[in-house]
DRENDO-1510 file (C-alpha; in Angstrom, 1 decimal, always signed):
<recs>
REC; n; res; u; v; w
REC; 1; UNK; +0.0; +0.0; +0.0 .
REC; 2; UNK; +1.5; +3.3; -1.1 .
REC; 3; UNK; +1.2; +6.9; -0.2 .
REC; 4; UNK; -1.5; +7.4; -2.8 .
REC; 5; UNK; -3.6; +4.6; -1.2 .
REC; 6; UNK; -3.1; +6.2; +2.2 .
REC; 7; UNK; -4.3; +9.6; +0.9 .
REC; 8; UNK; -7.4; +8.0; -0.7 .
REC; 9; UNK; -8.2; +6.1; +2.5 .
REC; 10; UNK; -7.9; +9.2; +4.7 .
REC; 11; UNK; -10.0; +11.2; +2.2 .
REC; 12; UNK; -12.7; +8.5; +2.4 .
REC; 13; UNK; -12.5; +8.8; +6.2 .
REC; 14; UNK; -13.1; +12.6; +6.0 .
REC; 15; UNK; -16.1; +12.0; +3.7 .
REC; 16; UNK; -17.5; +9.5; +6.2 .
REC; 17; UNK; -17.0; +12.0; +9.1 .
REC; 18; UNK; -18.8; +14.7; +7.1 .
REC; 19; UNK; -21.6; +12.3; +6.4 .
REC; 20; UNK; -21.8; +11.5; +10.2 .
REC; 21; UNK; -21.7; +15.2; +11.1 .
REC; 22; UNK; -24.5; +15.9; +8.6 .
REC; 23; UNK; -26.7; +13.1; +10.1 .
REC; 24; UNK; -26.0; +14.3; +13.6 .
REC; 25; UNK; -26.9; +17.9; +12.6 .
REC; 26; UNK; -30.2; +16.7; +11.1 .
REC; 27; UNK; -31.0; +14.8; +14.3 .
REC; 28; UNK; -30.2; +17.8; +16.6 .
REC; 29; UNK; -32.3; +20.1; +14.4 .
REC; 30; UNK; -35.3; +17.8; +14.6 .
REC; 31; UNK; -35.0; +16.9; +18.3 .
REC; 32; UNK; -38.3; +18.5; +19.1 .
REC; 33; UNK; -40.1; +17.6; +15.8 .
REC; 34; UNK; -43.2; +15.5; +16.5 .
REC; 35; UNK; -43.0; +12.0; +15.0 .
REC; 36; UNK; -39.3; +12.5; +14.0 .
REC; 37; UNK; -37.3; +9.3; +14.2 .
REC; 38; UNK; -33.5; +9.4; +14.9 .
REC; 39; UNK; -31.4; +8.8; +11.8 .
REC; 40; UNK; -28.3; +6.5; +11.9 .
REC; 41; UNK; -25.3; +7.2; +9.6 .
REC; 42; UNK; -24.0; +3.9; +8.4 .
REC; 43; UNK; -20.6; +3.3; +6.7 .
REC; 44; UNK; -19.0; +0.2; +5.2 .
REC; 45; UNK; -15.4; -0.8; +5.0 .
REC; 46; UNK; -14.0; -0.9; +1.4 .
REC; 47; UNK; -11.7; -3.8; +0.4 .
REC; 48; UNK; -10.1; -3.8; -3.1 .
REC; 49; UNK; -8.5; -7.1; -4.1 .
REC; 50; UNK; -8.0; -8.1; -0.5 .
REC; 51; UNK; -6.5; -4.7; +0.5 .
REC; 52; UNK; -8.2; -2.1; +2.6 .
REC; 53; UNK; -9.5; +0.8; +0.7 .
REC; 54; UNK; -11.1; +3.0; +3.4 .
REC; 55; UNK; -14.8; +3.4; +4.0 .
REC; 56; UNK; -17.8; +4.4; +2.0 .
REC; 57; UNK; -21.2; +5.8; +2.9 .
REC; 58; UNK; -24.0; +3.3; +3.2 .
REC; 59; UNK; -27.8; +3.8; +3.3 .
REC; 60; UNK; -29.0; +6.0; +6.2 .
REC; 61; UNK; -31.4; +4.1; +8.4 .
REC; 62; UNK; -34.1; +5.0; +11.0 .
REC; 63; UNK; -33.6; +3.9; +14.6 .
REC; 64; UNK; -37.0; +2.4; +15.3 .
REC; 65; UNK; -38.7; -0.7; +16.6 .
REC; 66; UNK; -41.6; -1.2; +14.1 .
REC; 67; UNK; -43.6; -3.3; +16.5 .
REC; 68; UNK; -43.6; -0.7; +19.3 .
REC; 69; UNK; -44.1; +2.0; +16.7 .
REC; 70; UNK; -47.2; +0.3; +15.4 .
REC; 71; UNK; -48.5; -0.2; +18.9 .
REC; 72; UNK; -47.9; +3.5; +19.7 .
REC; 73; UNK; -49.7; +4.7; +16.5 .
REC; 74; UNK; -52.6; +2.5; +17.5 .
REC; 75; UNK; -52.6; +4.0; +21.0 .
REC; 76; UNK; -52.5; +7.5; +19.4 .
REC; 77; UNK; -55.9; +6.7; +17.8 .
REC; 78; UNK; -57.3; +5.5; +21.1 .
REC; 79; UNK; -56.2; +8.6; +23.0 .
REC; 80; UNK; -57.5; +10.9; +20.3 .
REC; 81; UNK; -60.8; +9.0; +20.3 .
REC; 82; UNK; -61.4; +9.1; +24.0 .
REC; 83; UNK; -60.2; +12.8; +24.2 .
REC; 84; UNK; -62.8; +13.9; +21.7 .
REC; 85; UNK; -65.5; +11.8; +23.4 .
REC; 86; UNK; -64.7; +13.0; +26.9 .
REC; 87; UNK; -64.5; +16.6; +25.9 .
REC; 88; UNK; -67.9; +16.5; +24.1 .
REC; 89; UNK; -69.7; +14.7; +26.9 .
REC; 90; UNK; -68.3; +16.8; +29.7 .
REC; 91; UNK; -70.0; +19.9; +28.1 .
REC; 92; UNK; -73.3; +18.1; +28.7 .
REC; 93; UNK; -72.7; +16.5; +32.1 .
REC; 94; UNK; -71.6; +20.0; +33.4 .
REC; 95; UNK; -75.3; +21.1; +33.0 .
REC; 96; UNK; -76.8; +18.1; +34.9 .
REC; 97; UNK; -76.2; +19.5; +38.4 .
REC; 98; UNK; -74.3; +18.1; +41.3 .
REC; 99; UNK; -75.5; +14.9; +42.9 .
REC; 100; UNK; -73.5; +15.7; +46.0 .
REC; 101; UNK; -75.4; +19.0; +46.6 .
REC; 102; UNK; -78.1; +19.4; +49.2 .
REC; 103; UNK; -81.4; +17.7; +48.1 .
REC; 104; UNK; -83.7; +20.3; +46.5 .
REC; 105; UNK; -80.9; +22.5; +45.3 .
REC; 106; UNK; -78.7; +20.2; +43.2 .
REC; 107; UNK; -80.1; +21.2; +39.9 .
REC; 108; UNK; -80.5; +17.7; +38.7 .
REC; 109; UNK; -83.6; +16.7; +36.7 .
REC; 110; UNK; -84.7; +14.4; +39.5 .
REC; 111; UNK; -84.3; +17.2; +42.1 .
REC; 112; UNK; -86.3; +19.6; +40.0 .
REC; 113; UNK; -89.1; +17.1; +39.7 .
REC; 114; UNK; -88.9; +16.6; +43.4 .
REC; 115; UNK; -89.3; +20.4; +43.8 .
REC; 116; UNK; -92.3; +20.3; +41.6 .
REC; 117; UNK; -93.8; +17.5; +43.6 .
REC; 118; UNK; -93.2; +19.4; +46.8 .
REC; 119; UNK; -94.8; +22.6; +45.3 .
REC; 120; UNK; -97.9; +20.6; +44.2 .
REC; 121; UNK; -98.2; +19.1; +47.7 .
REC; 122; UNK; -98.1; +22.5; +49.3 .
REC; 123; UNK; -100.7; +23.7; +46.8 .
REC; 124; UNK; -103.2; +21.1; +48.0 .
REC; 125; UNK; -103.1; +22.8; +51.4 .
REC; 126; UNK; -103.4; +26.4; +50.1 .
REC; 127; UNK; -105.1; +25.9; +46.7 .
REC; 128; UNK; -106.3; +29.5; +46.5 .
REC; 129; UNK; -102.8; +31.0; +47.2 .
REC; 130; UNK; -101.5; +32.8; +44.2 .
REC; 131; UNK; -98.0; +32.4; +45.7 .
REC; 132; UNK; -98.4; +28.6; +45.9 .
REC; 133; UNK; -99.7; +28.5; +42.3 .
REC; 134; UNK; -96.7; +30.6; +41.1 .
REC; 135; UNK; -94.3; +28.3; +43.0 .
REC; 136; UNK; -95.7; +25.3; +41.1 .
REC; 137; UNK; -95.3; +27.1; +37.8 .
REC; 138; UNK; -91.8; +28.2; +38.7 .
REC; 139; UNK; -90.8; +24.6; +39.6 .
REC; 140; UNK; -92.3; +23.3; +36.4 .
REC; 141; UNK; -90.6; +25.9; +34.3 .
REC; 142; UNK; -87.2; +25.1; +35.9 .
REC; 143; UNK; -87.7; +21.4; +35.0 .
REC; 144; UNK; -88.7; +22.3; +31.4 .
REC; 145; UNK; -85.8; +24.7; +31.0 .
REC; 146; UNK; -83.3; +22.2; +32.2 .
REC; 147; UNK; -84.6; +19.7; +29.6 .
REC; 148; UNK; -84.3; +22.5; +27.0 .
REC; 149; UNK; -80.7; +23.3; +28.1 .
REC; 150; UNK; -79.5; +19.7; +28.1 .
REC; 151; UNK; -81.2; +19.0; +24.8 .
REC; 152; UNK; -79.7; +22.2; +23.2 .
REC; 153; UNK; -76.3; +21.3; +24.6 .
REC; 154; UNK; -76.7; +17.8; +23.1 .
REC; 155; UNK; -77.6; +19.2; +19.7 .
REC; 156; UNK; -74.7; +21.7; +19.9 .
REC; 157; UNK; -72.2; +18.9; +20.5 .
REC; 158; UNK; -73.8; +16.8; +17.7 .
REC; 159; UNK; -73.2; +19.8; +15.3 .
REC; 160; UNK; -69.7; +20.1; +16.7 .
REC; 161; UNK; -69.1; +16.4; +16.0 .
REC; 162; UNK; -70.3; +16.8; +12.4 .
REC; 163; UNK; -68.0; +19.8; +11.9 .
REC; 164; UNK; -65.1; +17.8; +13.3 .
REC; 165; UNK; -65.9; +14.9; +10.9 .
REC; 166; UNK; -65.6; +17.2; +7.9 .
REC; 167; UNK; -62.3; +18.7; +9.3 .
REC; 168; UNK; -60.9; +15.2; +10.1 .
REC; 169; UNK; -61.7; +14.0; +6.5 .
REC; 170; UNK; -59.7; +17.0; +5.2 .
REC; 171; UNK; -56.8; +16.2; +7.5 .
REC; 172; UNK; -56.9; +12.5; +6.6 .
REC; 173; UNK; -56.8; +13.4; +2.9 .
REC; 174; UNK; -53.8; +15.7; +3.4 .
REC; 175; UNK; -51.9; +13.0; +5.3 .
REC; 176; UNK; -52.8; +10.2; +2.8 .
REC; 177; UNK; -51.7; +12.2; -0.2 .
REC; 178; UNK; -48.6; +13.5; +1.7 .
REC; 179; UNK; -47.7; +9.8; +2.3 .
REC; 180; UNK; -48.3; +9.0; -1.4 .
REC; 181; UNK; -46.3; +12.0; -2.6 .
REC; 182; UNK; -43.3; +11.1; -0.4 .
REC; 183; UNK; -43.6; +7.4; -1.4 .
REC; 184; UNK; -43.3; +8.3; -5.0 .
REC; 185; UNK; -40.1; +10.2; -4.3 .
REC; 186; UNK; -38.8; +7.4; -2.1 .
REC; 187; UNK; -39.4; +4.8; -4.8 .
REC; 188; UNK; -37.6; +6.9; -7.3 .
REC; 189; UNK; -34.5; +7.3; -5.1 .
REC; 190; UNK; -34.5; +3.7; -4.1 .
REC; 191; UNK; -34.5; +2.6; -7.7 .
REC; 192; UNK; -31.4; +4.7; -8.1 .
REC; 193; UNK; -29.7; +3.3; -5.0 .
REC; 194; UNK; -29.9; +6.7; -3.2 .
REC; 195; UNK; -30.6; +7.6; +0.4 .
REC; 196; UNK; -34.2; +8.0; +1.4 .
REC; 197; UNK; -34.0; +8.4; +5.2 .
REC; 198; UNK; -35.1; +12.0; +5.3 .
REC; 199; UNK; -38.1; +11.3; +3.1 .
REC; 200; UNK; -39.0; +8.3; +5.2 .
REC; 201; UNK; -38.9; +10.4; +8.3 .
REC; 202; UNK; -41.3; +12.9; +6.8 .
REC; 203; UNK; -43.6; +10.1; +5.8 .
REC; 204; UNK; -43.7; +8.7; +9.3 .
REC; 205; UNK; -44.5; +12.1; +10.6 .
REC; 206; UNK; -47.5; +12.2; +8.3 .
REC; 207; UNK; -48.4; +8.7; +9.4 .
REC; 208; UNK; -48.2; +9.7; +13.0 .
REC; 209; UNK; -50.6; +12.6; +12.3 .
REC; 210; UNK; -52.9; +10.2; +10.4 .
REC; 211; UNK; -53.0; +7.8; +13.4 .
REC; 212; UNK; -54.5; +10.5; +15.6 .
REC; 213; UNK; -57.4; +11.0; +13.2 .
REC; 214; UNK; -58.1; +7.3; +12.4 .
REC; 215; UNK; -57.1; +3.8; +13.4 .
REC; 216; UNK; -54.9; +2.5; +10.6 .
REC; 217; UNK; -52.3; -0.1; +9.8 .
REC; 218; UNK; -49.4; +0.3; +7.3 .
REC; 219; UNK; -47.0; -1.8; +5.3 .
REC; 220; UNK; -43.9; -0.8; +3.4 .
REC; 221; UNK; -43.1; -2.8; +0.3 .
REC; 222; UNK; -39.6; -3.6; -1.0 .
REC; 223; UNK; -39.8; -0.8; -3.5 .
REC; 224; UNK; -40.4; +1.7; -0.8 .
REC; 225; UNK; -44.1; +2.3; -1.3 .
REC; 226; UNK; -46.4; +2.5; +1.8 .
REC; 227; UNK; -49.9; +1.1; +1.8 .
REC; 228; UNK; -52.5; +2.2; +4.4 .
REC; 229; UNK; -55.5; +0.2; +5.6 .
REC; 230; UNK; -58.3; +0.8; +8.1 .
REC; 231; UNK; -58.6; -1.3; +11.2 .
REC; 232; UNK; -61.0; -3.6; +9.3 .
REC; 233; UNK; -58.7; -4.0; +6.3 .
REC; 234; UNK; -60.1; -1.4; +3.8 .
REC; 235; UNK; -57.3; +0.0; +1.7 .
REC; 236; UNK; -57.1; +3.8; +1.6 .
REC; 237; UNK; -55.3; +5.0; -1.6 .
REC; 238; UNK; -52.4; +7.4; -1.4 .
REC; 239; UNK; -51.7; +7.8; -5.1 .
REC; 240; UNK; -54.3; +9.4; -7.3 .
REC; 241; UNK; -54.2; +7.4; -10.5 .
REC; 242; UNK; -57.3; +8.8; -12.1 .
REC; 243; UNK; -57.0; +10.3; -15.5 .
REC; 244; UNK; -55.3; +13.7; -15.5 .
REC; 245; UNK; -54.7; +13.6; -11.7 .
REC; 246; UNK; -51.3; +14.6; -10.2 .
REC; 247; UNK; -49.6; +13.1; -7.2 .
REC; 248; UNK; -49.9; +16.4; -5.4 .
REC; 249; UNK; -50.9; +16.7; -1.8 .
REC; 250; UNK; -54.7; +17.3; -1.6 .
REC; 251; UNK; -57.3; +17.9; +1.2 .
REC; 252; UNK; -60.2; +16.8; -1.0 .
REC; 253; UNK; -59.0; +13.3; -2.2 .
REC; 254; UNK; -59.5; +10.4; -1.8 .
REC; 255; UNK; -62.3; +10.7; +0.8 .
REC; 256; UNK; -65.2; +13.0; +0.3 .
REC; 257; UNK; -68.0; +14.3; +2.5 .
REC; 258; UNK; -69.8; +17.6; +2.9 .
REC; 259; UNK; -70.8; +20.1; +5.6 .
REC; 260; UNK; -74.3; +20.0; +7.0 .
REC; 261; UNK; -76.4; +21.7; +9.6 .
REC; 262; UNK; -77.6; +18.9; +11.9 .
REC; 263; UNK; -81.2; +19.0; +13.2 .
REC; 264; UNK; -82.9; +16.5; +15.5 .
REC; 265; UNK; -84.7; +15.1; +12.5 .
REC; 266; UNK; -81.4; +14.1; +10.8 .
REC; 267; UNK; -79.6; +10.8; +11.1 .
REC; 268; UNK; -77.0; +8.6; +9.5 .
REC; 269; UNK; -78.1; +6.8; +7.6 .
REC; 270; UNK; -81.2; +8.8; +7.0 .
REC; 271; UNK; -84.6; +7.6; +6.0 .
REC; 272; UNK; -84.6; +10.0; +3.0 .
REC; 273; UNK; -82.3; +12.5; +1.3 .
REC; 274; UNK; -83.9; +15.3; +3.2 .
REC; 275; UNK; -83.0; +14.0; +6.7 .
REC; 276; UNK; -79.8; +12.1; +5.9 .
REC; 277; UNK; -76.4; +13.2; +7.2 .
REC; 278; UNK; -73.8; +13.2; +4.4 .
REC; 279; UNK; -71.8; +9.9; +4.2 .
REC; 280; UNK; -68.0; +9.7; +3.8 .
REC; 281; UNK; -67.3; +8.2; +0.4 .
REC; 282; UNK; -64.4; +6.6; -1.4 .
REC; 283; UNK; -64.8; +6.4; -5.2 .
REC; 284; UNK; -68.5; +7.1; -4.7 .
REC; 285; UNK; -68.9; +4.3; -2.2 .
REC; 286; UNK; -70.1; +4.9; +1.3 .
REC; 287; UNK; -67.3; +3.8; +3.7 .
REC; 288; UNK; -68.4; +5.6; +6.8 .
REC; 289; UNK; -68.8; +2.3; +8.7 .
REC; 290; UNK; -65.1; +1.4; +8.0 .
REC; 291; UNK; -63.7; +4.5; +9.6 .
REC; 292; UNK; -63.2; +3.9; +13.3 .
REC; 293; UNK; -60.9; +5.1; +16.0 .
REC; 294; UNK; -59.1; +8.4; +16.3 .
REC; 295; UNK; -60.8; +11.8; +16.2 .
REC; 296; UNK; -62.9; +10.9; +13.1 .
REC; 297; UNK; -64.2; +7.6; +14.6 .
REC; 298; UNK; -65.1; +9.3; +17.9 .
REC; 299; UNK; -67.1; +12.1; +16.2 .
REC; 300; UNK; -68.9; +9.7; +13.9 .
REC; 301; UNK; -70.0; +7.7; +17.0 .
REC; 302; UNK; -70.9; +10.8; +18.9 .
REC; 303; UNK; -72.9; +12.2; +16.0 .
REC; 304; UNK; -74.7; +9.0; +15.1 .
REC; 305; UNK; -75.1; +7.0; +18.3 .
REC; 306; UNK; -74.0; +8.5; +21.6 .
REC; 307; UNK; -75.6; +12.0; +21.3 .
REC; 308; UNK; -78.8; +10.8; +19.6 .
REC; 309; UNK; -79.2; +8.3; +22.4 .
REC; 310; UNK; -78.9; +11.1; +24.9 .
REC; 311; UNK; -81.4; +13.1; +22.9 .
REC; 312; UNK; -83.8; +10.1; +22.9 .
REC; 313; UNK; -83.4; +9.8; +26.7 .
REC; 314; UNK; -84.4; +13.5; +27.2 .
REC; 315; UNK; -87.2; +13.2; +24.7 .
REC; 316; UNK; -88.6; +10.1; +26.5 .
REC; 317; UNK; -88.5; +11.9; +29.8 .
REC; 318; UNK; -90.1; +15.0; +28.4 .
REC; 319; UNK; -92.9; +13.0; +26.7 .
REC; 320; UNK; -93.5; +10.9; +29.7 .
REC; 321; UNK; -93.8; +13.9; +32.1 .
REC; 322; UNK; -96.2; +15.7; +29.6 .
REC; 323; UNK; -98.4; +12.7; +28.9 .
REC; 324; UNK; -98.6; +11.5; +32.5 .
REC; 325; UNK; -99.6; +15.0; +33.7 .
REC; 326; UNK; -102.1; +15.3; +30.8 .
REC; 327; UNK; -103.6; +11.9; +31.6 .
REC; 328; UNK; -104.6; +13.2; +35.0 .
REC; 329; UNK; -106.3; +16.3; +33.6 .
REC; 330; UNK; -103.3; +18.8; +34.0 .
REC; 331; UNK; -101.8; +19.6; +30.6 .
REC; 332; UNK; -99.0; +21.5; +32.3 .
REC; 333; UNK; -96.2; +20.6; +29.7 .
REC; 334; UNK; -96.7; +21.1; +26.0 .
REC; 335; UNK; -94.9; +22.0; +22.8 .
REC; 336; UNK; -94.5; +25.7; +21.9 .
REC; 337; UNK; -97.8; +25.5; +20.0 .
REC; 338; UNK; -99.6; +24.1; +23.0 .
REC; 339; UNK; -99.9; +20.4; +22.2 .
REC; 340; UNK; -98.7; +17.2; +23.8 .
REC; 341; UNK; -96.7; +15.3; +21.1 .
REC; 342; UNK; -97.6; +11.8; +20.1 .
REC; 343; UNK; -95.7; +8.8; +21.4 .
REC; 344; UNK; -94.2; +7.9; +18.0 .
REC; 345; UNK; -90.5; +8.4; +18.1 .
REC; 346; UNK; -90.3; +8.9; +14.4 .
REC; 347; UNK; -92.5; +12.0; +14.2 .
REC; 348; UNK; -90.9; +15.4; +13.9 .
REC; 349; UNK; -91.3; +18.2; +16.4 .
REC; 350; UNK; -93.8; +19.6; +17.1 .
REC; 351; UNK; -96.0; +16.8; +15.9 .
REC; 352; UNK; -94.0; +14.1; +17.6 .
REC; 353; UNK; -91.6; +13.5; +20.4 .
REC; 354; UNK; -88.2; +13.5; +18.6 .
REC; 355; UNK; -86.8; +16.8; +19.7 .
REC; 356; UNK; -89.5; +17.5; +22.2 .
REC; 357; UNK; -87.0; +18.1; +24.9 .
REC; 358; UNK; -85.8; +21.2; +23.0 .
REC; 359; UNK; -89.4; +22.4; +22.7 .
REC; 360; UNK; -91.1; +21.5; +26.0 .
REC; 361; UNK; -92.5; +24.4; +28.0 .
REC; 362; UNK; -95.0; +25.2; +30.7 .
REC; 363; UNK; -98.4; +25.5; +28.9 .
REC; 364; UNK; -99.1; +29.1; +28.0 .
REC; 365; UNK; -102.6; +28.7; +29.2 .
REC; 366; UNK; -101.3; +27.9; +32.7 .
REC; 367; UNK; -98.9; +30.8; +32.5 .
REC; 368; UNK; -101.7; +33.1; +31.7 .
REC; 369; UNK; -104.0; +31.8; +34.4 .
REC; 370; UNK; -102.2; +29.9; +37.2 .
REC; 371; UNK; -105.6; +29.2; +38.9 .
REC; 372; UNK; -106.2; +26.5; +36.2 .
REC; 373; UNK; -103.9; +24.3; +38.4 .
REC; 374; UNK; -106.8; +23.8; +40.8 .
REC; 375; UNK; -109.9; +24.6; +38.7 .
REC; 376; UNK; -112.0; +25.0; +41.8 .
REC; 377; UNK; -110.7; +21.9; +43.6 .
REC; 378; UNK; -107.5; +20.1; +44.4 .
REC; 379; UNK; -108.6; +16.7; +43.0 .
REC; 380; UNK; -106.6; +17.1; +39.8 .
REC; 381; UNK; -103.5; +18.1; +41.8 .
REC; 382; UNK; -103.9; +15.1; +44.1 .
REC; 383; UNK; -104.3; +12.8; +41.1 .
REC; 384; UNK; -101.1; +14.2; +39.6 .
REC; 385; UNK; -99.3; +13.5; +42.9 .
REC; 386; UNK; -100.7; +10.0; +43.2 .
REC; 387; UNK; -100.6; +8.8; +39.7 .
REC; 388; UNK; -98.5; +11.1; +37.4 .
REC; 389; UNK; -95.6; +10.8; +39.9 .
REC; 390; UNK; -96.4; +7.2; +40.8 .
REC; 391; UNK; -96.1; +3.8; +39.2 .
REC; 392; UNK; -99.8; +2.9; +39.1 .
REC; 393; UNK; -102.9; +4.5; +37.5 .
REC; 394; UNK; -106.2; +5.3; +39.2 .
REC; 395; UNK; -107.6; +1.9; +38.3 .
REC; 396; UNK; -104.7; +0.2; +40.0 .
REC; 397; UNK; -103.0; -0.9; +36.8 .
REC; 398; UNK; -99.4; -0.3; +36.2 .
REC; 399; UNK; -98.4; +3.1; +34.9 .
REC; 400; UNK; -97.8; +3.3; +31.2 .
REC; 401; UNK; -94.1; +2.7; +30.6 .
REC; 402; UNK; -91.9; +5.5; +29.4 .
REC; 403; UNK; -90.7; +4.9; +25.8 .
REC; 404; UNK; -87.4; +3.1; +26.1 .
REC; 405; UNK; -86.8; +1.2; +22.8 .
REC; 406; UNK; -87.4; +2.0; +19.2 .
REC; 407; UNK; -86.4; +5.5; +19.7 .
REC; 408; UNK; -84.8; +8.2; +17.5 .
REC; 409; UNK; -85.3; +9.0; +13.8 .
REC; 410; UNK; -84.1; +5.5; +12.9 .
REC; 411; UNK; -86.2; +3.7; +15.6 .
REC; 412; UNK; -83.0; +1.8; +16.6 .
REC; 413; UNK; -82.1; +3.6; +19.8 .
REC; 414; UNK; -82.9; +2.7; +23.4 .
REC; 415; UNK; -82.6; +4.6; +26.7 .
REC; 416; UNK; -80.6; +1.8; +28.3 .
REC; 417; UNK; -82.8; +1.6; +31.4 .
REC; 418; UNK; -86.4; +0.5; +32.3 .
REC; 419; UNK; -89.3; +2.6; +31.4 .
REC; 420; UNK; -91.5; +1.2; +34.2 .
REC; 421; UNK; -90.4; +3.7; +36.8 .
REC; 422; UNK; -91.9; +6.8; +38.3 .
REC; 423; UNK; -90.9; +10.2; +37.0 .
REC; 424; UNK; -88.3; +10.9; +39.6 .
REC; 425; UNK; -86.8; +7.4; +39.0 .
REC; 426; UNK; -86.7; +8.0; +35.3 .
REC; 427; UNK; -84.9; +11.3; +35.7 .
REC; 428; UNK; -82.4; +9.7; +38.1 .
REC; 429; UNK; -81.8; +6.9; +35.6 .
REC; 430; UNK; -81.3; +9.4; +32.8 .
REC; 431; UNK; -78.7; +11.4; +34.7 .
REC; 432; UNK; -76.9; +8.3; +36.0 .
REC; 433; UNK; -76.8; +6.7; +32.5 .
REC; 434; UNK; -75.4; +9.8; +30.9 .
REC; 435; UNK; -72.9; +10.5; +33.7 .
REC; 436; UNK; -71.7; +6.8; +33.4 .
REC; 437; UNK; -71.2; +7.2; +29.7 .
REC; 438; UNK; -69.1; +10.3; +30.3 .
REC; 439; UNK; -67.2; +8.7; +33.2 .
REC; 440; UNK; -66.4; +5.6; +31.0 .
REC; 441; UNK; -64.9; +7.9; +28.3 .
REC; 442; UNK; -62.8; +9.7; +30.9 .
REC; 443; UNK; -61.6; +6.5; +32.5 .
REC; 444; UNK; -60.7; +5.1; +29.1 .
REC; 445; UNK; -58.8; +8.2; +28.3 .
REC; 446; UNK; -56.7; +8.0; +31.5 .
REC; 447; UNK; -55.9; +4.4; +30.8 .
REC; 448; UNK; -55.1; +5.1; +27.1 .
REC; 449; UNK; -52.8; +8.0; +28.0 .
REC; 450; UNK; -50.9; +5.9; +30.5 .
REC; 451; UNK; -50.4; +3.2; +27.9 .
REC; 452; UNK; -49.4; +5.8; +25.3 .
REC; 453; UNK; -46.9; +7.3; +27.7 .
REC; 454; UNK; -45.4; +3.8; +28.4 .
REC; 455; UNK; -45.1; +3.0; +24.7 .
REC; 456; UNK; -43.7; +6.4; +23.9 .
REC; 457; UNK; -41.0; +5.9; +26.5 .
REC; 458; UNK; -40.2; +2.5; +25.1 .
REC; 459; UNK; -39.9; +3.8; +21.6 .
REC; 460; UNK; -37.9; +6.9; +22.6 .
REC; 461; UNK; -35.1; +4.7; +23.9 .
REC; 462; UNK; -34.2; +3.9; +20.3 .
REC; 463; UNK; -36.1; +6.4; +18.2 .
REC; 464; UNK; -36.0; +9.7; +19.9 .
REC; 465; UNK; -33.2; +12.1; +19.5 .
REC; 466; UNK; -31.0; +12.7; +22.6 .
REC; 467; UNK; -29.2; +16.0; +22.1 .
REC; 468; UNK; -26.6; +14.9; +24.7 .
REC; 469; UNK; -25.8; +11.7; +22.8 .
REC; 470; UNK; -25.7; +13.5; +19.5 .
REC; 471; UNK; -23.3; +16.1; +20.9 .
REC; 472; UNK; -21.0; +13.3; +22.3 .
REC; 473; UNK; -21.1; +11.8; +18.8 .
REC; 474; UNK; -20.1; +15.1; +17.3 .
REC; 475; UNK; -17.1; +15.3; +19.6 .
REC; 476; UNK; -16.1; +11.8; +18.5 .
REC; 477; UNK; -16.5; +12.8; +14.9 .
REC; 478; UNK; -14.5; +15.9; +15.4 .
REC; 479; UNK; -11.6; +13.8; +16.8 .
REC; 480; UNK; -11.9; +11.4; +13.8 .
REC; 481; UNK; -11.9; +14.3; +11.4 .
REC; 482; UNK; -8.7; +15.7; +13.0 .
REC; 483; UNK; -7.1; +12.3; +12.9 .
REC; 484; UNK; -7.9; +11.8; +9.2 .
REC; 485; UNK; -6.9; +15.3; +8.4 .
REC; 486; UNK; -3.6; +14.6; +10.2 .
REC; 487; UNK; -3.0; +11.6; +8.0 .
REC; 488; UNK; -3.6; +13.6; +4.9 .
REC; 489; UNK; -1.3; +16.4; +6.1 .
REC; 490; UNK; +1.4; +13.8; +6.9 .
REC; 491; UNK; +1.1; +12.1; +3.5 .
REC; 492; UNK; +1.3; +15.6; +1.9 .
REC; 493; UNK; +4.5; +16.3; +3.8 .
REC; 494; UNK; +5.9; +12.9; +2.8 .
REC; 495; UNK; +5.0; +13.7; -0.9 .
REC; 496; UNK; +6.7; +17.1; -0.6 .
REC; 497; UNK; +9.8; +15.5; +0.9 .
REC; 498; UNK; +9.8; +12.9; -1.8 .
REC; 499; UNK; +9.5; +15.5; -4.5 .
REC; 500; UNK; +12.3; +17.6; -3.0 .
REC; 501; UNK; +14.6; +14.6; -2.8 .
REC; 502; UNK; +13.9; +13.7; -6.4 .
REC; 503; UNK; +14.4; +17.3; -7.5 .
REC; 504; UNK; +17.7; +17.5; -5.8 .
</recs>
């Protein structure tokens, strides 16, 4: 091995050091970039005809454990799903009152019905008292207004869920097409034997973002392309191959949906085009049912199941209170046009009970003339107390059950509790059921966050950038650079000496 070989080897060492410094610099610069995976500079020893020829740059790799990475991305979807659900439901349960407050002042529906019951009992003793009559109307109004507030909050959260669905679809499209765009570049570079680590890192960042919007799985083929599937195996395209399409990043492809103003009469799937919430489609096919987990899955479930069920529970209680009072001769609760809706859960407000909780009010007739409560005697009031608030009717038969199944616009919802209870019991069951739903989401969120933190810690041991470690590597590289530079300097000195000797 001659001086020329030594010079070539030292030069290759300098190039390897420069490559290592570049990789370390990239890592340090992206230390706080979400989803960034530490890059590893790889070099290979060069041997020519059995003789060492220095080193050469190899393919840069990503320091990751794909199994833990897949588990973390799955957990990202769970955390995003439970976060969206918990945030939505907490806005409703915050209006339900405190079950730990003093009885009569908790603000719960059952407490307000109890206040109405007490006011009616007092009225039987002082039937001619205008104050007693006004107290009854005030208690009835508080109950109706609480139903209104809870129903409006439920509808607001349902609209928020629909808006979030549209936003998530846009984000998912952006991430899918970003992945496709980067995959195209990666495949081109791989076919040329060039480095793709930086592009792969960008692609994983997009995949990490996608995993918060939707539960997905991914697979990287040998040519560098990445395929994305939903949790039930539906493939989501990342390359737009339609005629005239480009492989540009898009927020409107491949999934499509549309904005909508959600009313109580709308559902997915709807019974007609008029009351149907827009589906999410892929190539014209409805795939809404395939899209689960993450922010998107959470808001689809909130919009189509969880919140409509809460609406049905409120409508059932509102209808039951109005119909049981009316059955005893006191039409105290009506719609805004003064009627008591029918029992059919597929009729539209004000003709039916879907959405009745938003519309229920104290009858205008009673507001105009509170003395109608007694109508010359207290028998109606006593019947209301005995039967409207009870579990039996005047003939001794069981009270008509509150609607508990076949509810909602689709007729497929249920309250989740028995309808054969008195009014206070029904209100208690409603509040308890909704609180339990919210608590379950909150508990699931806490567990998912703990698991996510554990997986993130496990992955960070290999994938996350440690600035301290990178700086230590840079010091090592600096020493290596100096050593290789010293070799080159020495060889140059030896060449100079050789040339001087030959020249003399």
